[in-house]
N, C-alpha and C positions, 0 to 999 in steps of 0.2 A: 019757820022754814028749814027744819035742820036736815030734811033730807038734800035741800039742795045745796048745803053748805058740807054736808060731807060727800055729795058726789065732787066738789072741786076739791076736797083734801083726797079723795080716791085718785082723783086725776093727778095731782101734783105728786102724789106717793109713786104712782106707776111710772111718771116722767123720770122720778128719781131713782126709783131701780133701774129703769132700762138705761139711764146714764152711766150708772155706777157699775152694769154688766158691762156696758160696751168699753168701759176704762178697764176692766178686768180682763175684758178677752183681747184688747188691745196689748196689755202687758205680757198676757199670756203667749200669742201669737210671737211677738217679738222676743221673748224668752225660748222658745222652740227652734226658733229659726239659729239659734246658736248652740255648737255643741260645746262648748265651756262654761263657766258658773258664770252666773247673771250679774253683771255689775251694776251698782247701785245708780249711776247717769245712764245705762244702757236704755231704761224705760223711761226715764225723767219723772222718779215718782213725786217729786218736789212739785212738779206741775200738776200732776194728778191730784194730790192732798188738795191742792189750791183750788183745783176744780170741786173738788169734794165740798170742802168747806162753804165754797159759794152756793153750791145748791142748797148746803143745810141751813146757809143763811137766807136762800129763799123760802126753804119751809118755813123756817121762823117767823117771815116778815108775813108770809100767808096768813101764819095763824095769828099772830098778832093783831093783823087786821079784823080778825075775827072775833077777838077777844071782847066782853061787853066793858064798860067803864064804869065808874062810881055811880053816876047821872043816870044810867041805864045802857041801852045797845049802843055800840059802836054805829056811827053813822057810815065809814066804809065796810061794816059786815054786819049785813041788813038781817043776816041769819043767825042765830045763837046757837054755838054747839053744844049739845047737851042731849040726854035723852031721858028718858021717864026714870031712869034709875040711878042714873051714875052723870051727875050734871059736870061739864067742865067747870073749873075753876081757876081763879091766879093762884099763881104759887107763892111763897112767901112776899110777902111785901117788897118793892123794889127790885125782884129780881128778875121781871117780866116773864117768868114760866108760866108752863101751862098745863093741866094735870087735867086728863080727859079719862075716866072710866073709873069704875071703882077699884080702890086700894090703889090706884095711881100715884105716883109720887114724884116730886123734883127735887123735893128736900130745899136746899138754901142754894142750889145751883143758879146760875143767871142764864137766862133766857136758854131753859132746858126745856124739852118737851117731854112729856110722858102721856101717851095715849093708850088705853087699853086697859082693861082690868090687869090690875097687879102689876102695870108696866111700871118702871123703876128707871127714871133719867135724872139722876143724882149729880153727874158728871155736869160741868160748866159747858154750856151750849150743847148739850147731849139731847138727842132723839131716842125715845123709845114707843113704838107701834107696835102693840100686837100683846097679846095674853101673856103675860108672866116675862116681858121683854125685858131686858136688863141693860141700860145705856149709863154705865158708871164711870167711864173715862172721859176725860174731856174732848168735848169735840166728838163725841161718839154717836153713832147710829145702831141702832139694835131695832130690825124690823122683822117678827115673825112671831107666832104664837109657840105656846107649849107643844111640844107633838104629840102630846096625848098619852106619853108614856106613865104619868101618873105620879112621876115622882122628881121630873126633871124641867126647870123653868125654860122659855121661851127665848129666843134669841137673846145672847148676850154679846155684850162690845165693850169689854172692861178696858180695854187699853186707850191710851190718849189716842184721837183721831180714829179709831177703830171704829169698822162697818161691819155690822151683822146680821145678814138678811137670809131669813128661812128658818122654818120650826127648830129649835134648839140647837140652831147654830153659836158657835163661840168663837170670838173674836177678840182674844185677850191680850192680846201686846199692841204696842205703839204703833199705829198708822197700818194696823191689817186689815183684811177685807175677806169676808166671807159670806158666799152666796150658795146657799143649798142646805137642805134638813140635815141637822146633824152635823153639818162641817162645821172645822175648827181650824183656827190658823192661830197658834199660841207663841209664836216670833215674832218680832218686830219687822214691818215693813213685808210682812209673807202675804199670801192670798190664797183661800179655797174657795174652788168654784164646784159645786156639785153635790148631791145626798152622800154624805160621811166622808166629803175631801176632807184631808188633814194635812196641816203643816206644822212643822215642829222646829223649823230653822229660819232664824230671819232670813230675809229677801227671799224665801223661798213662793212658789207658786204650784197650787195642788189644783187641777182642772178635771171634773170627772166624777162620775161616782166610785166611793169609796178611792179615790187616789189619792195619794199619801206625797208629800214634797217635806222631808224630813232631814232632809240636808241642808247644810248653810248653802243658801243663794240657788237652791235645788228647784228644779220644775218637775210636775208631774201632770200630762194630760193624757187623759183616758178613764177607761172604768175596769172591769173585772172582765175576766173570762172562764170558762168552764173546761181549765187546761185540760185534764184530765178525762174531760167527757163521762164526767158521774151523776148530771145534771144537777152538781150544786156546787157552789163556789167559796172556795176556801178564802178567806179574806184575809191571811196570812201571805198567801202564796199565790193568789190567782188575781191580785189587785195592780194597780198601775202604782209604781211605787219610785219617786228618786230620794233614797237617802243618803246619799253620798254629797257632800260641801258642793255647790255650785254646779249640780248633776241636773238632766233634763230626762224624763221619760215620758214617752207620747204613745199612747195606743194601750188599749185593754191589757192586763197583765202586764205593761212593759214595766222592766223595773231596772233603774239606773242606780244602784246602789255603792257605787264608789265615787270619789272624788273627782268632781269636771267631767263626770262621765255622760254618755248621752245614749238613750233605747227611745227609738222611735218604730213603733208597731207593736201589733198585737203579739202579747207573750214575749217580746225582746228582753232582753238582759244586757245590761252593760255593769258588769261588775269589777271590771279593772279600772284603777286609774287611769283618768283620761282616756277611757274607751269609749267607742262607740258601737253600736249595734241598731241597724235599722232594717227591718223586714218581721215578717211576721215567725217568730219563735228565734231569730238572730240572736246570737250570743257573741258578747264581746269579754271576755273573763280574763284576759291577761291585761296588764297595765298596758297606756298607748296601744291596745289592740282597736281594730275595726273589724265590724262584720256586718256586711251588708248584702242582704239578699233572705229570702226565704230558709230557714234554720240553717243560715250560715253561722260557721262558728269562728270566732279568732281567741284561741286559748293561749298561745304564744305571746310574750312581752314584746310590743310593736306589732305584732302579726297583721296582716289584712286578709279578709276573707270577703269575696266580692262575688257573689252565686247563689243558685240555688243548691241547698246543701256543700257549699264550699266548705273546706274546714284547713285554717291556718294555726296547725298545733304547735310549729316551732317558735321559738324566738326571732322576732324581726322577718318571720317568713310572710310569702305573700302566695292567695290561691285566690285565681279568677276562673271563674265560668261554674257550669252546673258540673257537682260533685268533684271540683277541683279539689287537691288533698296536698298543703306544705305540711309535711310533719318534720321536717328537718329545721334546725337553727339555718335563717338567713334562706331557707329554701324558697323557690320560686313554680309555683304550678299554676299553668295557664292554660286554660283549656277544658273541654268537659271530659270528666272522670282522669282528667290528667291527675297523677300523683308524683309528687315530690317529696319522699322520706329522707334521704340524707340530707345532712348539714350542708349547708351553702349550693344545693342542688338545684336544679332549673329544669322543670317537666313544664313544654310548651307546645301543646295541640290538644287532640281530642284523641277518641276511639275511633278505630276500623273495623272493618267487615273482613278481617284476615283471611279467614278460609271460606269467603262467599257464599256461606249459609243464612243470609240474611239477618245474623243475629249478631250482637257485640257481646264478647267476653269480657267485663271489666279486670278480669284477672290476667288476660292475655293478650286484648287488643287493643288497651288502652295505654295512654302514655304514660309512664314512670320513671321518676328520677329518684332512686333510691340510693344512691351514694353519695359520701360526703363531697360537696362540692360539685355534684355532677349536674349535668344540663341534658334535659329531653324534649326536642322542638319538634313537633309533628303529631298528627293521629297517630297512635298504637307506638308509638316512640316508647323506649326502655333505658333508662341508664343508671342501671345499679350498681356499678363500682364505684369506686371512691375516684374522685376528680374525674368522672367520667362524662362523656357526651355524646349525647344521640341525637343529630338533627335528620327530619324527613319523616315522612309517614311510615309505620312500622319498623323503624330503624330501631336498632338494639347496640347497647355500648355496658357490658355486663363486668369486665374487668377494670382495674384500678388504672387509672388515669388513661382509658379506652377512649376514643374517640369514632362514632358511627355518622357517616354525612351522606343523606340521601336517601332514596325509599328503598325500604328493605334492607337497608345496608345493616352487618353488623360486624361489632367490633367484640368479641368473645373471650379474650383473653387479655392479661396485663398489658399495659401501655400498648396496646395494638390500634392501627388506625384503620378504619373501612371507609371510604368515599367514593360512592357511585351508588345507583341503583342496585339493588341485590348483591353488593360487593359483600366482602368475608373476609374478616382478619381473625383468624382464630389462633396463631401462634402467639406466644409471649413478645412482645416489641415488634410485631409484624405489621405491616401495612399493604392494605390494597386500595387500588385506586382505578376505577372505571367501573362500567356495567359489569355486574358479574364476575367481578375481578376476585382472584382468591388468593390468600397470602395465610396458609395455615402453619408453616414451618416457624420455629424460632428466630426474629431477627430476619424474616424472609420480607420480600417486597413485590407485590405484584402490581403493575401499573398498564392498563389498556383493558379496554372491554374482552371480557373472557379469559384474562392471563391469568396464570396460576403459578404460583410459588408455594409448592408444598414441602421444600426441604428446607433443613433448618440454614440460614444463611442464605438462602438462594434469593434469584434479583429475576423477577419476569417483567419485561418492559415490552409492550406492543400486543395488538388486538390479538385474541388466543394464542398467546407465548404462554410457554411451559417448562419452569424450572423445579422439576418435582425430587430431587436429590441435593444432598449436602452442599453447601456452596457453589451450586451450580447457578449459572446466567445465561438467560434467555432475554435477548433484546431484538426485537422486530415482530412485524405480524407473522402468527403462526408458529413464530419459532422455537424449538424445542430442546433443551438441556435437561436429559433425563441421566446422566452420569454423574458420580460424587466429583464435584470441583470442575466441572465441564462448562463450556462459555458458547453459547450460541447466537450470534450476534447477525440480525437481516431478516428479511422477509420471505415472499415469496417470490418465483420468478418463471415467468413463460419460457423456460430454457429452451424447449426444442420444439416451441410452436402447438398450436392447437389448444391454447388454452393452460392455467394452469392446473396442475395435478399436487392438488396440497397433499398426497400422500408422500411424494417424491421430488419436489421443488420448492419445499421450502426447509430452512436454516434448521440444522438438528445434529444435537451433541449428545450421544447416547451412551458414552461408555467413561471411565473415571478418567481425570481431568482433560477431556476430550474439549476443543476448541473451534466452531464454526464461526465465521463471520462473512456475511456477505448474503445477500438473498439466493435462497435453494441451498446454500453452502451446507455440506453435511460431515459431519464427523464422527464417524462410529467407533473407532478403535482406541484403545486405551492410551490416552496423553497425546491422539490424536490432534493437530491442529488442520483446520481448511480456512483459506481466506481467498476470498472472492466469489462473485454470483455464479451458483452452481457447483462451486470446488466440493470435491469427495476427497474424505482421508478415513478408508476402511481398515488400515492395518495398525498395530500399535506404534505408537509412537511418528506416524508418519503425518508427513506437511504436506499439505499440498494448498497452493498460493495461485491464482487466476482465474478467468471464467471458464468453468466446467473444467477445471483441472484435475486430476486424481491421482491418489497416491493409496494404492492398496497394498502393497507388500511392507512388513515391520521394518519401521524405521526410514522408509521410504521417503524420498522428496520430491515433489512436483511443483515447479513454478513457471506460471507462463499459461496462456490463453490457450486449453485444449491440450494440456501437458498429460504426460501420462508415467507415471512411475509405477511399475505393476509386481514388482519383485523386491525380496528384502533388500533394504538399506541401498536401493536403486536411486538413482537421481536424474529428473528431466528437468531442465531450464531450458525455458523460452516457448515460443507459441507453437502448439500442435507438435511439441517435442516428446517422443516417446523411449522409454528406458526401461526393458521387460526383462532383462539378466539380473541375476543374483550380485549384489552390488555393482551392477552397472552404472555409467554415467551418461548422458546426453544433454548436451548444452547448446543450444544454438535455435531460433525458430526461423518458423517458414511460414508464408501466407495457407499455404495448404501442407495438410498431412506429407506429402512427397515430397515438399522441399523444407521439412524440418529434421534436425538433428535425429538420428534413430541408433540406440543400442539395443541389439537383441539378445545377446548371450551374456553368460555369466563374467563377471567381473570385467566386460568389455565398457569402452569409453568413446564417445562421437560426442565432437566439440565443433561447431559450427552449422549453420545453415546449410541443410541438406546434406549435412555429413552422416554416413551409417558405419556401425561397427555391427556385424553379424556373422553369423558363420563358423565362430569357433570361440572358445574361453579366452578370454583376457585381452580380447578386440581392441585396438583402439586408433579411432579416428577422429583428427584435429583441423578444422579447416572447412570452408562452405563451399559454394560451385562455382566454378568459373567456365568462360566462353572456349573450351577447347578449340573448336573447330572457325572460332571467329566467324558466325554466323549469324553473331547479332543475338542469338538467343542462346538458352539454356537447357541440354536436354538431363532431366534430373537423373535418369537411369545410368547416364555414362558420363557427366562431367560434374558430378559434385563426391566429397570427400567420402570414400569407403574402407572400411576396414573388415575384410570377410575373411577371417581365417583364427585357427587358434593364435592367439598372443600377437594377432597382426595387429600393427600400428599405422596411422596415416596421418599426418600433420600437413595441413596445408590445404587451401581452396583447390578443391577439385582433386586432392591426393586419393589414390585408391590402394590400398593392400591388401590383397587378394588371397594370400597362400597363409598356412602357417609358418608364424614366427616374422612375417614379413614385416618390412618398416619402409613405410614411404612419407618423406621429409621434404614438404616445397609444393608450393601451388602447380597443380598438374601431374604430379610425381605419380608413380606407376612402379608400386612392388608386387609380382605376381607368382614369383616364385619363394618355395618354401626358405625362409631363412634369408631371402632377398633385401638388400637396401638401397633405396633410390633417395638420393640427396640432392634437393636442388629443383627450380621451378622445370617442371617438365619433363624431371629425369624419368628413365623409365628403365626397371631392372627384370629383366623376365632371365628365369631361372634360377634351378636351386643356389642359395647361398651366392649369388652373384651380388655385386655390388655397383650402382651408378651415383654418380657425386658431380654433381654441377649442370649448368644450365640444358637441358635438353639431354644433358647424357644418358646413353642407353646402354645396357647389356642382354643381352640373347642367348644365355647357355650358363651350364651349373658352374660355377666359381668364377665367373665372368667377372672382370673389374673395368669400370670404365670412370677416369676420374677429370674432370674439366669440362668448361662449356664444348657442348656438341660433341663431347666423346662417346664413341662408340665401340663395345666389344662385343662381337658376334661370333660366339663358339666356346664349348668347355674351355674354362681355364682361362678365357681369352683376357687381356688387360690392354686398354687404350689409356693413358696419363697423358694429359695437355689438352688444351682447346683444338677440337677439332680432331682430335687422334681417334685412330680408326683401325683396329684390332679384329678382323675376322677370318677363322679359322681355330680350332681346337690349337690351344696353348698358343696361340698368335697373340703378342705383343707390341705396342705401339707408345713411345715414351714421345711427348714434347709438341708443342704447337705442329698440328697438321699433319703430324706424323701416322703412318699407314702402314699396317701388316695385316696381310692378305690372305694369308697360306698357312697350312697346319706347321704350327711350332715356328711362324715366322716372328723375328724383332726387329723391330724400327725404333730408332732411339735418335731424337734431333729432330731439330723443327724440319719440316717438309719431308723427313726421311722417310722411305718407302721401302718396304721388303716385302714383296709381291709375290713370293713362291713359296713352294716345301722347304721347310727350314731353313730360308733365307734370312740373312742380317744384314740390316742398314743401319748403321752409325755414326752420326753426322749430321750436319746441316744441309739438307737437301740431299742427303746420301739415298743412293736408288740399288736394290737389288732385287730385281725382278724376273730370277729363274730358279729351277730347284736348287737348293744348297748354296746358292750363289751369297757371296758377302762383301758389303762394300762398307770401309771404313775411313771416314775424314768426309771433308765439306765437298759438296757437289761429286763425290765419288759415284760410280756407277759399274755393277757387276750385272751387267744383262747375259750371262750365258751360265749355262748348267755347271755348276760347281766352279765357276769363276769367282775371283776375290778381288777387290781393289780397293788398295791404302793408300789414303793420304791424299791431301787436297786435288781433286780434278782428275784422281786415278779412274781410268774408264777400262774395263775388260774388253777385248775382243775376240777372243776365244773361249768354248768351254774348257774348264779345267785350267782356266788362266788364272794367275795371280799377278796384279800390276802393283807397283808403290809408285804413287806420285804421277810426276808429270815429265815431261823434258827438260825443263827449267831447274827442276831440284836437284840437288843433292843428296848423297848418303852417308851418314855418320854410323860407324858400328865402335864405338870405345874398347868392347871388351875383346874385339879380334885380335890384339896383339899380347892379351895375357898369356900367360904361362899357362894359365888352365884351359886355354882355348886349345894351345897348342897339344898339351897336354891329352886333349881328347880326339886329335887326330890319330889316326892309325892306317896303316899302309902307304898306296902311293900317294903322294902328294899332287895337284893338278891345279893351275891356272884356273882362274875365273875370268870368262869372255864375255864381250857384251858387244850388241849390234848399236847402230845408231838409232834404234829405238827403244834400247833398253833393253831389250832380251836377253838374258843370261844363260850361259853355259859354261862348261869346263873345257878347257883345252884337251886334244887328244892326246898331247905328250905331258907325262909328269915334270915336276918341276924338278931341274939338275939339282944334286947335292951342292954344299954349300962351298967345297973346293975345286969346284970346278972350271973356274974360272970366268964364268958369267954374272959372277955378282956384283962387279963393278959396274957392267954395264945394264944391268936390270934394278940396280938398287943406288938411291942416292942417298948421302947424310941427309939427314932431318934438320941438322944445327943452321944450314946454309938454304938459303932459298925463301921459299912464302912461309909464312908465319902459320903455325898450326894453333888454334883458342882453344886453351885446356878449359878455361871457365873462371867466372869471377865468384871472389870470395866476401859474402857478405859478411859485415865487419863493421862496428861502428866508427872504426878509421877508415880512411879511404881503400878501397878494395886495390889488391895487389892482381897483376895479372901475369899470367905465367905462358910465355910460347917458345913453341920448336920452331926453328928456322930452317930452311931447306930451299935450296937454288932450283930456279928454273930445271936446270939440267938433271937435277937428282929425282926430281918429281917422275912417279911413273906414268909412263908413256903409253901406256899399251892401250891400244884404240880397237883392234878386233874384238868382237863378239867371243865369248866363252861358249860355246857350243856343247853343253854337258846334255841337253835335253832337258832341263830343270826350268822353271819358272824365271823370268825376265826380273832384271833387277834394274832400278830406276832412280833417280834422284840422289839423296844423302844416305837413305835407310834400306839396308840388308836385312831379311828375315833373318831370324835364328834357325831357321829350320831349314835353310839352304845346305844343299848336299853335293859332293862332288861325284864323276864318275867312280870312284872308286867306294862311294859311300862315305866317307871322311866327312864329318861337319865343318863347315868353313866357320873362321874366327871375322866376328864382327870388325869391320875396318870404321874409325872415326877420321871425318874430314874427308880430305882425297888419300888416306893412307894407301897403301899396298896394298893387295889382295894378301888372305892371309897364306894361300898357297905360294907367294912370292920367297925367295932367298934374298934376305937384306947382308949388304955388305958390312965388313968390319968397321967402318965408320959409320953406319946408320945405326948398328948395336949402341955404339958410344953414344950418340947422339940421342939414341933413345932411354938410356942412362941416365943423361944429365935431364931428359925430361923427368923420368922418375924421380928424379933427386928433387928437381923443383917441384913438382905435385907433391912430396912427401912436406917439404917446407912450407906450403901452402895448407897442406890439412893441419900443420902443427899453428899456422897463424889461425884456421879458421877454429880449431880448438880454443885458440887463446880470444878469438874474438866471441867466441859462444859463451867463454865465462865472464868477460866484459858484458855481454849482453844480459848474462842472467844479472848480473852485478846492479846494470841498468836499470833490470825490472823490478829487483829489490829496493831501487833508491826510488822509482817511478812509485812503486806501492807504497812505500814510506811518505812522498810525498803527498800521494793520493789522500793518505788517510790524514797528514797536517791539513790538507786542504779541507777535506771534511769535518775535521775537528775547527779549523778556523772558520768555516761555513756555520757551525752550530754555535760557534761562540761570536759570531755578527749576529745570528740568529735572537741567541739569547741578550745581547747587548741592545739591540732594537726592540725585544720585548720588555728589559728593563728599564729603556729610555722611555718609552710609549708609558709604562707605569708612571714613572716619574713625571711625566709631562702631564698626566692624568691628576694628579693630586690639585686637590682644590686649594686656596689659601686660608687662613684661619681669622680672617676677618670678622672681626664684631664691630658691629654699628654703635653710636652712642646710644646708653640706654638700654641697650640687649643683656639679657644674662647668659644666653646662648644662641648658638646657632647651629647649623649643619647644612652643608653644602655637599655636591656632587660633581664628578665632571669625566670627561671622555677626550682623549686625545689620540693621534694615528703618527706614527714614525715608521717611515718606510712603509713594508707591508703590514707591517704588526699596527693592533687595536689597544688601548690601555683605557681601564677605568678608573676612579679613584673616588674617595668620600673622606669629608674632614667633620670633624665636631668639635666645637669651640665654646668654653666654658668660662664666665667671667666669675671670678669668688667675690671680688669687693671693685672700688675704682682702682686700688693697687695692682692687683693681678689678675692674668688670665692663665688658661691653661688648654691645650688644642693636643688632639690626634689625628693623623691621617694615615690613610694605606690605599696603596693602588694593585692594580693586577693587569697582568698582559701576557695571555700564553699561560707557559708554566712559571712565569717569573713573578714575583711578589716584591714589594718595597713598602716602606712605612714610616714615618716618624712621629715625635712629639716635641711639644714646643710650649715653655715656660716664659711667662714674659711678666716683666716686674717693672713698673714707671714712677713709685713713689719715691723721688731721690729729691 
């Protein structure tokens, strides 16, 4: 029953081969899952080999059970294994070997099995099944016949524990496994599975038709592929190969040719050490490189390419996504068609249809990072400059160190930054932030949507702001700085209502060095400055500060809400203030234009709310408004300071100077005449060259002068001096409190003096001259009649052309009446002066008789005896001496009858020097109660007068001597004064010195201190002193110190040395 026996053997052989295939597949799959070399213990080859031995023993036991014994057939194997031409034989006696087939042999091997024609199982416990098989290694297994090539043996397992299964398969090294026709494993513990599979290094695995694992511990899994599509297979280049030590190649045509390389996928290639290529035609050629994805390429050392046709060509580069390219060293390309070609560059993103034509241009619309250490992130981004960064779809950074962030952002020059959708920074070191922001000048900065900084070093901040000239600055929405060095800060403002007019109500600085700050501020003149919402400065060097303030003249200044300086170098300061003349000045605001300061003419000055300077060049108005009529309100037209005339000046609230060169100084003052002056509250000067000084003082006439509170001069050349003085009439003058001169050329001097007639004169307290040419001299004097005169206290006229001297109780003294000069001036007949009881003077009808007529004794009395006649006191340092002339009562002039000579009366003690006798001779003044000059004196009286004259001479000499003494006393007093002043200075210096000394701090050094510094202050009298001290310790034995003090102009100091080691 040979057929049954052969069937059993065939089944066992099938199970054996199946188990070997299972073990081999397990080993291969375990190896394929590792990207590094296969470690020996990673597959547990020892366990696998033990299982193979067990299978081999089972086969041997099965065979032995079927072998015949010497007595005949084995009872356990009823079927004899044999055929008609090649019977099975036992091997060498005692070896328990089996040989079946013609030419089969086991030699001297123990328990070996050779089945098949020319089968050779000469290795101990070896098994050879098939035609021409060769199992010469210990415990080796060879299954498979000759492949029919006519010159090659069948399967060969020549290594110890080797297994070769398949026609012409060869397993020539220890513990190798070969499964497949013409497969070979020539290194220890290697595995080859598949037709023509090859392993040439130990611990390698090759699975697949024509696969090659020729590297140490390498793995090749897969077959061949027609890589060049020529319908033929190039075994050298188009079959799987793992030629690197511990390499792995899986897939048709896969090649892992370098140490620890891994290639998975048809035509994949891992040619770099420790490289990994996964995917169809993926290539990892650089050491430590990784290429994953069909046609992915990782050429650089440590590079990684992931994605279809991704390319990581730079060292340590990374390319992820379809067609991503990282060509630079350490470059990163992440995104479809992204391109990072610069060293350390980053390209993150894919492509974008930039022109909207439905197509994508890889050259212009895909992400690109071409600069060294550049970064591009976003669809269509480009970072081509060194250290450049582009983030955002369609963003572009082309210059070195550029940064573009945002959709369509462009940084096109070196060190530029563009942040925001469609922003552009095209100037070197420029920066643009915000949607559509542009910075095209060198060092320019544009910040805000639509902002533009196109000038070098320009700054533009705010939506739609513009700075388009060198060093220009625009800050605020729609602000514009278009002049070199100009500044515009502020946005737009609905200044005039009805919505914002962007053309006229946005901040604007358009000329060189112009500055506009505030919503709607505009500076359009060179070096002009506009500060405040709606402020405007259009003139060169103009300054405008405040809401809607306007400066339109060259060098003009407008400060305040709605202020206006419209002419060259004009100045307007305050709310609603207007300055319109050349170099005019207006200062003082008001709630309305009509209540603010106003300077209209050239060189005019207006200072104060409501003040006005107009109508003439050089007008000056200083002051505000006043309620002149006390009605509780202010009439702007009539009650505010106003200078209306050439060079007119008005100073004070409500002051008005309304004529050429007029000056009004004081609240409510008015100067309305040319060259007039009004000084004092409510003073009024009306008339050319008139002057009014004092509260409510007033003039009303050319050249009139009024000085004093309520003084009034009403008339040409009128003068009123004193409180409430009044001069009314041409050339009238009133001097002193409450004085009044009310006629042409009237003159009043003295408190309450009153001159009320044409050419009248009133001199003295309460003097009154109230008729034409009347004269009143003296307190309470009164001349109320035409051409009358009143002299002395209380003198009062009663008739026209009358002269009155004093009152009835007064006496009259005429010292010069007795002088020789007086007598010499008399000529012709001499008459007596007579008087009635009322003091009316006249001369006698009869002349004075000659001196020898015999009447002299009766008519004259000696002066030496009788009443004293005071001559005068002599002022002297010593006691004054009194010189008197004595006359008896009987010798006094006893004339009591009036002298009727038709002249004015003589009263009291005063006789005018202009009196005349009937004969036209001038009278001699009489002192005291002396006789009239017309009286003949007796010889005795003459002698008495001579004595008085002598006494007077003595007094004159005493006066001269006293004058000398007084002068000497003044010299002494002056010397004493100087000495006192010197003493005062010396005392002050002494006090300063004492204060300085008192301020000197001590020179104390605490134990262990090397040095100390101290300060002090002291007060002595009115002086304050300050001092400082520095003390230094040399050692434990000695110390040194110095101090200084100062007070006023005095300074002091001292030094001190202390030695204590005695």
